[in-house]
C-alpha positions in Angstrom: -14.4 8.3 5.6 -12.1 9.2 8.3 -10.5 6.8 10.7 -11.0 7.6 14.3 -8.3 8.1 16.6 -6.8 4.5 17.8 -8.4 3.0 14.9 -5.2 0.4 14.9 -6.2 -0.8 18.3 -10.0 -0.8 17.6 -9.4 -2.9 14.5 -7.2 -5.2 16.5 -9.8 -5.5 18.9 -12.8 -6.0 16.5 -10.8 -8.8 14.7 -9.8 -10.8 18.0 -13.6 -10.4 18.9 -14.7 -12.1 15.6 -12.1 -14.7 15.4 -14.1 -17.7 16.7 -17.6 -16.6 15.3 -19.4 -18.9 12.7 -20.3 -17.6 9.2 -24.2 -16.9 9.4 -25.8 -15.3 6.4 -27.2 -11.4 7.3 -25.3 -11.5 10.6 -21.7 -12.7 10.2 -21.0 -12.9 6.3 -18.1 -11.8 4.2 -19.9 -8.6 3.5 -21.2 -7.7 6.9 -17.8 -8.6 8.5 -15.8 -6.2 6.2 -18.3 -3.5 6.5 -18.4 -4.1 10.5 -14.8 -3.6 10.5 -15.0 -0.6 8.5 -17.6 0.8 10.9 -15.6 0.0 13.9 -12.8 2.0 12.8 -14.6 4.9 11.1 -18.0 5.1 12.7 -19.8 4.8 9.3 -22.0 1.9 8.7 -21.5 1.1 5.1 -23.8 -1.9 5.2 -26.8 0.0 6.5 -28.8 -1.0 3.6 -28.3 -4.6 4.1 -28.6 -5.2 8.0 -31.4 -7.2 8.9 -32.8 -7.8 5.2 -31.6 -11.5 4.5 -31.1 -14.6 6.1 -29.6 -16.8 3.6 -27.7 -17.4 0.3 -30.5 -16.3 -1.9 -31.6 -13.6 0.1 -27.9 -12.4 -0.1 -27.6 -12.7 -3.7 -31.0 -11.1 -4.4 -30.3 -7.9 -2.3 -26.8 -7.7 -3.8 -28.6 -7.8 -7.3 -31.4 -5.4 -6.3 -28.5 -3.0 -4.8 -26.1 -3.1 -7.7 -27.6 -4.8 -10.4 -25.1 -7.3 -9.9 -23.0 -9.5 -7.4 -20.6 -8.8 -4.6 -18.0 -7.2 -6.7 -20.5 -4.7 -8.0 -22.0 -4.0 -4.9 -18.2 -3.3 -3.4 -17.8 -0.9 -6.2 -21.2 0.9 -5.3 -20.4 1.1 -1.5 -16.9 2.3 -2.3 -18.2 5.1 -4.6 -20.9 6.1 -2.1 -18.4 6.2 0.8 -15.6 8.1 -0.9 -13.5 4.9 -0.6 -10.9 5.1 -3.5 -9.6 1.9 -5.3 -5.9 1.6 -5.0 -3.4 -1.1 -6.2 -2.4 -3.8 -4.0 0.9 -2.5 -3.5 -1.0 0.7 -1.7 -3.7 -1.2 0.3 -2.8 -1.4 3.8 -4.1 -2.2 7.3 -7.7 -1.4 7.7 -8.6 -1.3 4.0 -11.0 -3.5 2.4 -10.0 -6.6 -0.1 -11.8 -8.6 -2.7 -10.7 -12.0 -3.1 -11.3 -15.0 -4.9 -10.7 -17.6 -2.0 -12.6 -20.9 -1.2 -15.7 -19.8 0.4 -18.1 -21.2 3.0 -20.4 -22.3 0.0 -17.4 -24.4 -1.1 -17.0 -22.4 -4.2 -14.2 -19.9 -5.1 -16.2 -16.7 -5.5 -15.4 -13.1 -4.9 -15.5 -12.7 -1.0 -15.0 -9.4 0.9 -12.5 -9.1 3.9 -10.1 -6.6 5.8 -6.9 -6.1 6.2 -5.7 -6.6 9.7 -2.7 -5.4 11.3 -0.4 -8.3 10.3 -1.2 -7.2 6.7 -3.2 -10.4 6.1 -6.8 -10.3 4.8 -9.4 -11.5 7.3 -12.6 -13.1 6.0 -15.8 -14.5 7.9 -15.2 -18.4 7.4 -17.5 -21.4 8.5 -16.0 -21.9 12.0 -14.0 -19.0 12.5 -12.2 -16.0 10.6 -10.3 -17.1 7.6 -6.8 -15.4 7.0 -5.4 -15.2 3.7 -2.3 -13.4 2.4 -2.8 -10.0 0.9 -1.7 -11.5 -2.7 -5.0 -13.5 -2.3 -7.1 -10.1 -3.2 -7.6 -8.7 -6.7 -9.4 -5.6 -5.6 -8.6 -3.2 -2.9 -10.5 -0.1 -1.6 -9.0 2.5 0.9 -10.9 3.3 4.0 
């Protein structure tokens, strides 16, 4: 993946445009939000195989299992491999990169959740009423976009 010229401004505008959007399975959930951020700064749609194919938690989990044989973490690994996003340590993850976190989610469980690192260095994740913001230390796996 190659970031497009002016990606920093594009990333900021993308995050601001989604800041008050409510969580919705299949439209604005953690996976699609992160992939939409990647698409905004690269032009590559890493979620093409998921779009418009689920509308609830059961559908999302079924699609993840069908795609990767596992859950969100396994799917992130598969997508990273397909799109050439190398896994890096937290120290080397930066703005515009993808993070997998274990944080309280919209389904009131602490499960792996995907987010994107904003220009502030914090991780942005689709939340119930608006984007949630977590420190980079909340991530446990990171991929370079």
